[in-house]
C-alpha positions in Angstrom: -38.6 -59.3 76.9 -37.0 -56.5 78.8 -40.5 -55.3 79.9 -41.3 -58.6 81.6 -40.7 -58.5 85.3 -38.7 -61.1 87.1 -41.8 -62.2 88.9 -43.3 -63.3 85.7 -40.2 -64.5 84.0 -40.5 -68.1 85.0 -44.2 -68.1 84.0 -43.3 -66.4 80.8 -40.8 -69.1 79.9 -43.4 -71.8 80.8 -45.9 -70.0 78.7 -43.4 -69.6 75.9 -42.5 -73.3 76.1 -46.1 -74.3 76.2 -46.9 -72.1 73.2 -44.0 -73.5 71.2 -44.9 -77.1 72.2 -48.6 -76.6 71.3 -47.7 -75.0 68.0 -45.2 -77.7 67.1 -47.7 -80.4 67.9 -50.3 -78.6 65.8 -47.9 -78.3 62.9 -47.1 -82.0 63.2 -50.8 -82.8 63.0 -51.4 -80.6 60.0 -48.4 -82.1 58.1 -49.5 -85.6 59.0 -52.9 -84.7 57.7 -51.4 -83.5 54.4 -49.3 -86.6 54.2 -52.4 -88.8 54.7 -54.4 -86.9 52.1 -51.5 -87.3 49.6 -51.4 -91.1 50.3 -55.1 -91.4 49.8 -54.8 -89.4 46.6 -52.3 -91.9 45.3 -54.6 -94.8 46.2 -57.5 -93.0 44.4 -55.3 -92.5 41.3 -54.3 -96.2 41.2 -58.0 -97.2 41.7 -59.0 -94.8 38.8 -56.3 -96.3 36.5 -57.4 -99.8 37.4 -61.0 -99.1 36.5 -59.9 -97.5 33.2 -57.6 -100.4 32.4 -60.4 -103.0 33.1 -62.7 -101.1 30.7 -60.0 -100.9 28.0 -59.4 -104.7 28.3 -63.1 -105.4 27.8 -63.3 -103.0 24.8 -60.1 -104.6 23.1 -61.6 -108.1 23.7 -64.9 -107.0 22.0 -62.9 -105.3 19.2 -61.0 -108.6 18.6 -64.2 -110.5 18.4 -65.8 -108.1 15.9 -62.6 -108.0 13.8 -61.5 -111.6 14.0 -59.3 -112.8 11.0 -58.3 -109.2 10.2 -54.7 -108.2 9.7 -54.7 -106.3 13.0 -55.7 -109.4 15.1 -52.2 -110.3 16.3 -51.5 -106.6 17.1 -54.7 -106.4 19.2 -53.8 -109.7 21.0 -50.4 -108.2 21.9 -52.1 -105.0 23.0 -54.6 -107.0 25.1 -51.7 -108.8 26.8 -49.9 -105.6 27.5 -53.0 -104.0 29.1 -53.4 -107.0 31.4 -49.8 -106.9 32.5 -50.1 -103.2 33.2 -53.4 -103.9 35.1 -51.7 -106.6 37.2 -48.7 -104.3 38.0 -51.0 -101.5 39.0 -53.0 -103.7 41.3 -49.9 -104.9 43.1 -49.2 -101.3 44.2 -52.1 -101.6 46.6 -49.9 -103.9 48.7 -47.5 -100.9 49.2 -50.1 -99.1 51.3 -50.1 -100.3 54.9 -53.5 -99.8 56.3 -54.7 -101.1 59.6 -58.4 -100.9 58.5 -59.5 -104.5 58.1 -62.4 -103.6 55.8 -60.0 -101.9 53.4 -57.7 -104.9 53.4 -60.8 -107.2 52.8 -62.0 -105.0 49.9 -58.6 -105.3 48.3 -58.6 -109.1 48.7 -62.1 -109.3 47.2 -61.1 -107.0 44.3 -58.1 -109.4 43.5 -60.5 -112.3 43.5 -62.6 -110.6 40.8 -59.5 -109.6 38.9 -57.8 -113.0 38.9 -60.2 -114.9 36.5 -60.0 -112.1 33.9 -56.2 -112.1 34.0 -56.0 -115.9 33.7 -58.5 -115.9 30.8 -56.5 -113.2 29.0 -53.2 -115.1 29.5 -54.9 -118.3 28.2 -56.1 -116.5 25.1 -52.8 -114.8 24.5 -51.0 -118.2 24.5 -53.6 -119.8 22.3 -55.7 -117.2 20.3 -58.7 -119.5 19.4 -62.3 -118.6 19.0 -63.2 -120.8 22.0 -60.6 -119.1 24.2 -61.9 -115.7 23.0 -65.4 -116.7 23.9 -64.3 -117.9 27.3 -62.5 -114.6 27.8 -65.6 -112.5 26.9 -67.8 -114.6 29.2 -65.3 -114.1 32.0 -65.1 -110.4 31.4 -68.9 -110.1 31.4 -69.1 -112.1 34.6 -66.4 -110.4 36.7 -65.8 -106.9 35.2 -68.9 -105.3 36.7 -68.2 -106.9 40.1 -64.6 -105.6 39.8 -65.7 -102.1 39.0 -68.3 -102.1 41.8 -65.6 -103.4 44.2 -63.2 -100.7 43.0 -65.9 -98.0 43.5 -66.4 -99.4 47.1 -62.6 -99.1 47.6 -62.6 -95.5 46.4 -65.7 -94.7 48.5 -64.1 -96.3 51.5 -60.9 -94.3 51.1 -62.8 -91.0 50.7 -64.9 -91.8 53.8 -61.8 -92.8 55.8 -60.0 -89.6 54.6 -62.9 -87.4 55.6 -63.1 -89.2 59.0 -59.4 -88.6 59.6 -59.9 -85.0 58.7 -62.8 -84.6 61.1 -60.8 -86.3 63.9 -57.9 -84.0 63.3 -60.2 -81.0 63.4 -61.7 -82.1 66.7 -58.1 -82.6 68.1 -57.2 -79.1 66.9 -60.3 -77.5 68.4 -59.7 -79.3 71.7 -56.1 -78.3 71.8 -57.0 -74.7 71.1 -59.6 -74.7 73.9 -57.2 -76.2 76.3 -54.6 -73.5 75.3 -57.1 -70.7 75.7 -58.0 -71.9 79.2 -54.4 -72.0 80.2 -53.1 -68.8 78.9 -56.3 -66.7 78.6 -55.6 -63.2 77.5 -51.8 -63.2 78.1 -51.2 -65.9 75.5 -53.4 -64.4 72.8 -50.8 -61.9 71.6 -48.0 -64.5 71.7 -49.8 -67.1 69.6 -51.3 -64.7 67.1 -48.5 -65.3 64.5 -48.7 -69.0 64.9 -52.5 -68.9 64.6 -52.1 -67.3 61.2 -49.7 -70.0 60.1 -52.1 -72.7 61.3 -54.9 -71.1 59.4 -52.8 -71.0 56.3 -51.9 -74.6 56.6 -55.6 -75.4 57.2 -56.4 -73.6 54.0 -53.8 -75.6 52.2 -55.4 -78.7 53.5 -58.7 -77.6 52.2 -57.1 -76.7 48.9 -55.6 -80.2 48.7 -59.0 -81.7 49.2 -60.5 -79.5 46.5 -57.6 -80.3 44.2 -58.2 -84.0 44.8 -61.8 -83.6 43.7 -60.9 -81.6 40.7 -58.3 -84.1 39.7 -60.8 -86.9 40.0 -63.3 -85.0 37.7 -60.5 -84.3 35.2 -59.5 -88.0 35.3 -63.1 -89.0 34.3 -63.2 -86.4 31.5 -59.7 -87.4 30.2 -60.8 -91.1 30.3 -64.0 -90.3 28.3 -62.0 -88.2 25.7 -59.4 -91.0 25.4 -62.1 -93.6 24.8 -63.9 -91.5 22.2 -60.7 -90.6 20.4 -59.5 -94.2 20.5 -62.8 -95.4 18.9 -62.7 -92.7 16.2 -59.1 -93.3 15.3 -59.4 -97.1 15.3 -62.5 -96.9 13.1 -61.0 -94.4 10.7 -57.6 -96.1 10.6 -59.0 -99.6 10.1 -61.5 -98.5 7.4 -58.9 -96.5 5.5 -56.3 -99.2 5.8 -58.6 -101.9 4.4 -59.7 -99.7 1.5 -56.1 -98.5 0.6 -54.5 -101.9 0.9 -57.0 -103.5 -1.5 -56.9 -100.8 -4.2 -55.0 -101.9 -7.3 -53.5 -98.4 -7.7 -50.5 -96.8 -6.0 -52.1 -95.1 -3.0 -50.7 -94.0 0.4 -52.3 -92.4 3.4 -50.1 -90.1 5.5 -50.8 -88.2 8.8 -50.0 -84.6 9.5 -46.3 -85.4 10.1 -46.2 -87.2 6.7 -45.9 -90.6 8.4 -47.5 -93.6 6.7 -50.9 -94.8 8.0 -51.7 -97.1 5.1 -50.2 -98.1 1.7 -51.2 -100.3 -1.2 -49.0 -103.0 -2.6 -48.7 -101.1 -5.9 -47.2 -98.1 -3.9 -44.5 -100.3 -2.4 -43.8 -101.9 -5.8 -43.7 -98.6 -7.7 -41.2 -97.0 -5.4 -39.0 -100.2 -5.0 -39.7 -100.4 -1.2 -38.6 -103.9 -0.1 -39.7 -103.3 3.5 -43.4 -104.3 3.8 -44.0 -102.8 7.3 -43.8 -99.0 6.7 -46.7 -98.0 8.9 -45.7 -95.2 11.2 -42.5 -94.4 9.3 -41.7 -91.0 7.8 -42.3 -90.7 4.0 -39.8 -87.8 3.9 -37.0 -89.7 5.7 -37.6 -92.9 3.7 -36.6 -91.1 0.4 -33.4 -89.1 1.1 -33.3 -87.6 -2.5 -36.9 -86.4 -2.4 -37.2 -83.2 -4.6 -38.3 -80.1 -2.7 -41.2 -79.6 -5.2 -42.8 -82.8 -3.8 -42.6 -81.4 -0.2 -44.2 -78.1 -1.4 -47.1 -80.1 -2.9 -47.6 -82.1 0.3 -47.7 -78.9 2.4 -50.2 -77.4 -0.1 -52.5 -80.4 0.3 -52.2 -80.2 4.2 -53.6 -76.7 3.9 -56.8 -78.2 2.4 -56.0 -78.0 -1.3 -56.2 -80.8 -4.0 -53.0 -80.8 -6.0 -52.6 -82.5 -9.4 -49.0 -83.2 -10.4 -48.1 -84.1 -14.0 -44.9 -85.7 -15.1 -42.8 -84.8 -12.1 -39.4 -86.6 -11.4 -39.2 -88.8 -8.3 -35.7 -90.2 -7.4 -35.7 -93.6 -5.7 -33.1 -94.6 -3.0 -31.2 -96.7 -5.6 -30.7 -93.6 -7.7 -33.2 -94.5 -10.4 -35.5 -91.7 -11.6 -39.1 -92.3 -12.3 -41.8 -89.9 -13.5 -45.2 -89.8 -11.8 -48.6 -88.2 -12.4 -50.1 -87.8 -8.9 -53.2 -86.6 -7.2 -52.6 -85.3 -3.6 -55.4 -84.2 -1.4 -56.4 -83.9 2.3 -58.4 -86.5 4.3 -60.6 -85.4 7.2 -61.3 -86.6 10.8 -64.9 -87.0 12.0 -64.7 -83.4 13.5 -63.9 -82.1 9.9 -60.3 -81.3 10.9 -57.6 -82.3 8.4 -56.0 -85.6 9.5 -53.3 -85.8 6.8 -53.1 -86.4 3.0 -53.8 -89.2 0.6 -51.6 -89.6 -2.5 -52.5 -91.6 -5.6 -50.0 -91.8 -8.4 -49.4 -93.3 -11.8 -45.9 -94.3 -13.1 -45.6 -92.6 -16.5 -41.9 -93.4 -16.9 -42.5 -95.7 -19.9 -44.5 -93.1 -21.6 -41.8 -90.5 -20.9 -39.2 -92.8 -22.5 -41.3 -93.8 -25.5 -41.9 -90.2 -26.6 -38.3 -89.3 -27.2 -37.6 -92.7 -28.7 -40.5 -92.1 -31.2 -38.9 -88.7 -32.2 -35.5 -90.3 -32.5 -36.9 -93.1 -34.7 -38.6 -90.6 -37.0 -35.3 -88.7 -37.3 -33.4 -91.9 -38.1 -35.9 -92.9 -40.7 -35.7 -89.4 -42.3 -31.9 -89.6 -42.3 -32.0 -93.1 -43.7 -34.3 -92.1 -46.5 -31.9 -89.3 -47.5 -28.7 -91.3 -47.4 -29.7 -95.0 -48.0 -29.4 -96.7 -51.4 -32.8 -97.3 -52.9 -33.2 -99.9 -55.6 -34.3 -98.8 -59.1 -36.1 -100.5 -61.8 -37.4 -100.0 -65.4 -40.0 -101.7 -67.5 -39.6 -101.3 -71.3 -43.0 -101.6 -72.9 -41.5 -101.7 -76.5 -39.7 -105.0 -76.0 -41.3 -106.2 -72.8 -38.0 -106.4 -70.8 -37.6 -105.4 -67.1 -34.5 -104.1 -65.5 -33.7 -104.6 -61.7 -30.6 -103.2 -60.1 -28.7 -105.3 -57.5 -30.5 -103.7 -54.5 -33.9 -104.4 -56.0 -32.8 -108.0 -56.5 -31.6 -108.2 -52.9 -34.9 -107.0 -51.7 -36.6 -109.8 -53.7 -34.0 -112.3 -52.4 -33.1 -113.5 -55.9 -29.7 -114.3 -57.4 -27.7 -111.5 -59.1 -28.2 -113.1 -62.5 -32.0 -113.3 -62.1 -33.9 -112.0 -65.2 -37.4 -110.8 -64.2 -40.4 -110.6 -66.4 -43.6 -108.5 -65.9 -45.6 -111.6 -65.0 -42.9 -112.9 -62.5 -42.5 -109.4 -61.0 -46.2 -109.1 -60.3 -46.3 -112.6 -58.9 -43.9 -111.5 -56.1 -46.7 -109.3 -54.7 -48.8 -111.0 -52.1 -52.0 -112.5 -53.6 -55.0 -110.4 -52.9 -55.0 -106.7 -52.3 -51.3 -106.0 -53.0 -51.2 -107.9 -56.3 -54.4 -106.3 -57.5 -53.3 -102.9 -56.6 -49.9 -103.1 -58.4 -51.6 -104.6 -61.5 -54.2 -101.8 -61.6 -51.5 -99.1 -61.0 -49.3 -100.4 -63.9 -52.3 -100.4 -66.2 -53.3 -96.8 -65.2 -49.7 -95.6 -65.6 -49.4 -97.1 -69.1 -52.8 -96.0 -70.3 -53.6 -92.8 -68.5 -50.2 -91.5 -67.6 -50.8 -91.8 -63.9 -47.9 -92.0 -61.5 -48.1 -94.1 -58.4 -46.5 -94.3 -54.9 -47.6 -97.5 -53.1 -46.8 -99.5 -49.9 -47.5 -103.1 -50.6 -46.6 -106.6 -49.3 -44.4 -109.0 -51.3 -43.4 -112.6 -50.8 -39.7 -113.0 -51.6 -38.1 -115.9 -53.5 -37.2 -117.3 -50.1 -40.8 -117.1 -48.9 -40.2 -114.2 -46.6 -42.9 -111.5 -46.2 -41.7 -107.9 -46.8 -43.3 -104.5 -47.1 -42.0 -102.4 -49.9 -42.5 -98.9 -51.3 -43.0 -99.0 -55.0 -42.9 -95.7 -56.9 -43.6 -95.7 -60.6 -43.6 -92.9 -63.3 -44.7 -93.5 -66.9 -42.6 -92.3 -69.9 -44.6 -91.2 -73.0 -43.4 -90.4 -76.5 -45.9 -89.0 -79.0 -48.8 -90.1 -76.8 -47.6 -93.6 -76.4 -46.2 -95.1 -73.2 -42.7 -96.5 -74.0 -41.5 -97.3 -70.4 -42.4 -97.2 -66.7 -39.5 -96.6 -64.3 -39.2 -95.9 -60.6 -37.7 -96.8 -57.2 -38.1 -99.8 -54.9 -37.5 -99.7 -51.2 -37.7 -102.2 -48.3 -39.9 -100.6 -45.7 -40.6 -103.7 -43.5 -38.8 -102.2 -40.4 -40.7 -98.9 -40.9 -44.0 -100.7 -41.0 -43.2 -102.8 -38.0 -42.2 -99.6 -36.1 -45.5 -98.0 -37.1 -47.4 -101.1 -35.8 -45.5 -101.0 -32.5 -46.2 -97.2 -32.2 -49.8 -97.8 -33.0 -50.0 -100.6 -30.4 -48.3 -98.3 -27.9 -50.8 -95.5 -28.6 -53.7 -97.9 -28.3 -52.3 -99.1 -25.0 -52.0 -95.5 -23.8 -55.6 -94.8 -24.8 -56.8 -97.9 -23.0 -54.7 -96.9 -19.9 -56.1 -93.4 -20.0 -59.7 -94.7 -20.2 -59.0 -97.1 -17.4 -57.6 -94.4 -15.2 -60.6 -92.1 -15.9 -62.9 -95.0 -15.1 -61.0 -95.8 -11.8 -61.1 -92.1 -10.8 -64.9 -92.0 -11.3 -65.2 -95.2 -9.3 -63.1 -93.8 -6.5 -65.1 -90.5 -6.4 -68.4 -92.4 -6.4 -67.2 -94.7 -3.7 -65.9 -91.8 -1.6 -69.3 -90.1 -1.8 -71.3 -93.3 -1.0 -68.9 -94.3 1.8 -68.9 -90.9 3.6 -72.7 -90.5 3.3 -73.7 -94.1 4.1 -71.6 -94.1 7.3 -72.7 -90.6 8.5 -76.1 -91.9 9.6 -74.9 -94.9 11.7 -72.0 -92.8 13.2 -74.5 -90.0 14.1 -76.8 -92.7 15.5 -74.0 -94.0 17.7 -73.4 -90.5 19.0 -77.1 -90.2 19.8 -77.2 -93.5 21.6 -74.1 -92.5 23.6 -75.8 -89.3 24.6 -78.9 -91.2 25.8 -76.7 -93.7 27.6 -74.8 -91.0 29.5 -77.9 -89.3 30.7 -79.8 -92.5 31.6 -80.0 -93.6 35.3 -82.0 -96.8 34.6 -79.7 -99.9 34.3 -82.4 -101.8 32.3 -82.5 -98.9 29.8 -78.7 -98.9 29.6 -78.7 -102.7 28.9 -81.2 -102.1 26.1 -79.0 -99.3 24.7 -76.0 -101.6 24.8 -77.9 -104.1 22.6 -78.6 -101.3 20.2 -74.9 -100.4 20.1 -74.1 -104.0 19.1 -76.8 -103.9 16.4 -75.7 -100.6 14.9 -72.0 -101.6 15.0 -72.9 -104.9 13.3 -74.7 -103.0 10.5 -71.7 -100.6 10.2 -69.5 -103.6 9.8 -71.8 -105.1 7.1 -72.0 -101.7 5.3 -68.2 -101.4 5.3 -67.7 -104.9 4.0 -70.2 -104.3 1.3 -68.7 -100.9 0.3 -65.2 -102.5 0.1 -66.6 -105.2 -2.2 -68.1 -102.6 -4.5 -64.6 -101.1 -5.2 -63.9 -104.3 -7.2 -67.1 -103.9 -9.3 -66.8 -102.0 -12.6 -69.1 -99.1 -13.3 -70.8 -101.2 -16.0 -71.8 -103.7 -13.3 -74.2 -101.3 -11.6 -77.0 -103.4 -13.0 -76.1 -106.5 -10.9 -79.2 -107.1 -8.8 -80.4 -109.4 -6.1 -83.9 -110.1 -4.7 -84.5 -107.8 -1.8 -87.5 -107.8 0.5 -88.6 -104.2 1.3 -89.6 -105.2 4.9 -86.1 -106.5 5.6 -84.5 -103.3 4.3 -87.0 -101.3 6.2 -86.2 -103.1 9.5 -82.4 -102.8 8.9 -82.8 -99.0 8.3 -84.7 -98.5 11.6 -82.0 -100.5 13.5 -79.2 -98.4 11.9 -80.8 -95.0 12.9 -82.4 -96.3 16.1 -80.5 -93.6 18.1 -82.0 -90.8 16.0 -85.5 -92.4 16.3 -85.2 -92.4 20.1 -83.8 -88.9 20.2 -86.6 -87.4 18.1 -89.5 -89.7 19.2 -90.1 -90.4 15.5 -93.0 -92.7 14.4 -92.0 -94.6 11.3 -94.3 -97.1 9.6 -94.2 -99.1 6.4 -96.7 -100.9 4.1 -95.2 -103.3 1.6 -98.2 -105.6 1.1 -98.8 -104.5 -2.6 -95.1 -104.9 -3.6 -93.1 -107.0 -1.1 -89.8 -107.4 -2.9 -87.7 -106.1 -5.8 -84.7 -107.2 -7.8 -82.2 -104.3 -7.2 -78.7 -103.4 -6.4 -78.6 -103.9 -2.6 -76.0 -101.2 -1.7 -78.1 -98.7 -3.7 -81.4 -99.6 -2.1 -79.9 -99.4 1.4 -78.4 -96.0 0.6 -81.8 -94.8 -0.8 -83.7 -96.0 2.4 -81.1 -94.4 4.7 -81.0 -91.1 2.8 -84.7 -90.5 2.5 -85.6 -91.7 6.1 -82.7 -89.9 7.8 -83.5 -86.7 5.8 -87.1 -86.9 7.0 -85.9 -87.1 10.6 -83.2 -84.4 10.1 -85.5 -81.9 8.6 -88.4 -82.5 11.0 -90.7 -79.7 12.1 -89.8 -78.2 15.5 -93.5 -78.0 16.3 -94.3 -81.8 16.2 -92.7 -85.2 16.4 -91.8 -86.7 13.0 -94.3 -89.1 11.4 -92.9 -91.0 8.4 -94.6 -93.6 6.3 -93.1 -95.8 3.5 -95.4 -97.6 1.0 -94.7 -99.7 -2.1 -97.2 -100.6 -4.8 -97.3 -101.9 -8.4 -98.4 -99.4 -11.1 -98.3 -100.3 -14.8 -95.9 -103.2 -14.1 -93.5 -100.9 -12.3 -92.8 -100.8 -8.6 -93.3 -97.4 -7.0 -92.2 -96.5 -3.5 -93.3 -93.3 -1.6 -91.7 -91.9 1.5 -94.0 -89.4 3.2 -93.2 -87.1 6.2 -94.7 -84.2 8.2 -91.4 -82.2 8.3 -90.4 -78.7 7.2 -91.3 -79.2 3.6 -89.5 -77.8 0.5 -90.4 -74.7 -1.6 -90.7 -76.6 -4.9 -91.1 -73.4 -7.0 -88.0 -71.9 -5.6 -85.7 -74.9 -5.6 -87.0 -76.9 -8.5 -83.9 -76.5 -10.7 -81.5 -77.6 -8.0 -83.6 -80.1 -6.0 -81.3 -83.0 -6.6 -78.1 -81.1 -7.3 -74.8 -81.9 -5.6 -74.1 -79.8 -2.5 -77.5 -78.1 -2.8 -79.3 -77.5 0.5 -82.7 -76.0 1.2 -82.7 -75.5 5.0 -80.3 -74.0 7.5 -79.3 -77.2 9.3 -75.9 -77.8 10.8 -75.6 -81.3 9.3 -76.9 -80.4 5.8 -74.3 -81.5 3.2 -76.3 -81.5 -0.1 -75.2 -85.0 -0.9 -78.0 -87.3 0.1 -80.6 -86.4 -2.5 -77.9 -86.2 -5.2 -76.7 -89.7 -4.4 -80.2 -91.0 -4.3 -81.1 -89.6 -7.7 -77.8 -90.8 -9.2 -78.5 -94.4 -7.9 -82.1 -94.4 -9.0 -81.3 -93.2 -12.5 -78.3 -95.6 -12.8 -80.8 -98.4 -12.3 -83.2 -97.0 -14.9 -85.7 -95.3 -12.6 -86.9 -91.8 -11.8 -87.5 -89.9 -8.6 -89.5 -86.8 -7.9 -91.0 -85.0 -4.9 -94.3 -83.4 -3.9 -93.9 -81.0 -1.0 -95.5 -78.1 0.8 -93.7 -75.8 3.2 -94.8 -76.3 6.8 -96.8 -79.5 5.9 -94.3 -82.1 4.8 -92.8 -83.9 1.7 -93.6 -87.0 -0.3 -90.6 -88.5 -2.3 -91.8 -90.9 -5.0 -89.5 -93.4 -6.8 -90.5 -95.4 -9.9 -88.0 -98.3 -10.0 
């Protein structure tokens, strides 16, 4: 400033004022632009949430339709109502944005017209959850949801275009302002406005960064929405399937998450642990039992690390202070991505057995002590004069008067007719003739008509080779015999219980294998259909894929219902058969794996003219079809599209079925000994589990059939089943 001459001072101040004014005006424009961009971002976020909520409402409505009359229906209705209320509140936020653009206001109004029928239908269904109202709701959603989403996309597009237009206008104003400034101040102003220009450029960069951030946020929102939908479907399917299975099991079973909170419990579990509260889902197992032993917690942590823990005879203290003893099996359960989702606990209350064993030992000790100290009756039979002597205790056992005088004939008649009487008669004869002692447990009928078990011990007395007397002791052992009967009954019950538990464990293991394997194909099929759906740009093709989604989901529901029913069937009931048409089972299999067929361009044909139907276990036959056809697709040759042919025929009054493919083939000589073994694989495939062929052979053999394979590496395989 000191270097500026007086002549130019006034011009300098004018220039300086102009510079400050121009820069301030430019800063105001930039800040206003940032404010507008933030406001548009809020509107875009609201629009994005509205689209996501409308899709979730449609999915929950469809879920209620597919799972009607299930225990979760009321919960899903409440959830549907909550989503609609949230949707309505979010939509009302559009009114907070004052926009002079008549087209934007018109789009908001049209959007509300599309939203209003859906909201009204949901409220009607929430107030009266009938099938008709549910049908009306689904029809309304189908009619208006797509229009609503299209309208919302128009709103988003309009906001983005308007935002870009405002940004372009601001840029024009900035350039015009800069040009005007340059013309006014030419070279003198350049050095003055240089610092301000830098700040303007920085703010402009921030504006560009805000725009890029908005685009990135929009992409992240789409990705998060996809992940949420995928996770929701997986958790709902897993949770619902497991809850149904566990609730219906007759054993004490509980399913916990990683934090040891309840996901599902059986009625037996609640009863065994004296849990009066029925709704324990979501509550902590650890907090529910304050006196839980630390050993149990260690076992739970061990199972969460992927180990299967077998616990024998471990104390479990209930909240009322009562101690019970449990035999438990604790193991992890897995999410679809093979990550551990929590643990499953199955237990057996062995408290009664724990108490019976010491009581048995105590009873034996008491009997031993009683034998040593009790008074046992004595008797003597004089063969010289034929008289019999009974002491008072022997008379009490026979329930006769103290003055009763027994004879040999009367004494023998007290023994129960049949085996007991014949045995004592023969024993007295052998003792008197052959000098044989006896120690017998026999049944008598007392003078009062009561049945008693007695121990009769006799020893002969000989003089000069002649038996002159037989003497011995007489003891009432009725209580001992009764205790033995009770102990024998208890042992029999324990043996039956052990066999039952072993049978149940086999059933559960078999059920787990069948369930996991039979659901792997349809779940993989859904993933394949989803991949095709996402990459498709043809709306007609997408509609066709939606129909396939419904078909596959329907088959999954049927499969789950059938598998749950099989839990109630004993292993001996594997032979229960129904009449099944091969063509119907063939068509069902193709529908279930339609996604894999589309993805691999597989050509699958069937010829059932020679043998059209079979009497067979339906769940086994469906599993056999799924395993063999899905394996043929899974292990296809990379050099050609898979060609699979299934044929049935009648040979020697037995139905035979062959499944022929042109896949990779199997080295029979190398793998012959483990071809149908559990967890045995023959190709390096990421989805190979080594369970399918094992289950198939197990099911075929269980129904009295055989299975074998003819294969050549690089040519293909032919699996042949003789039912």
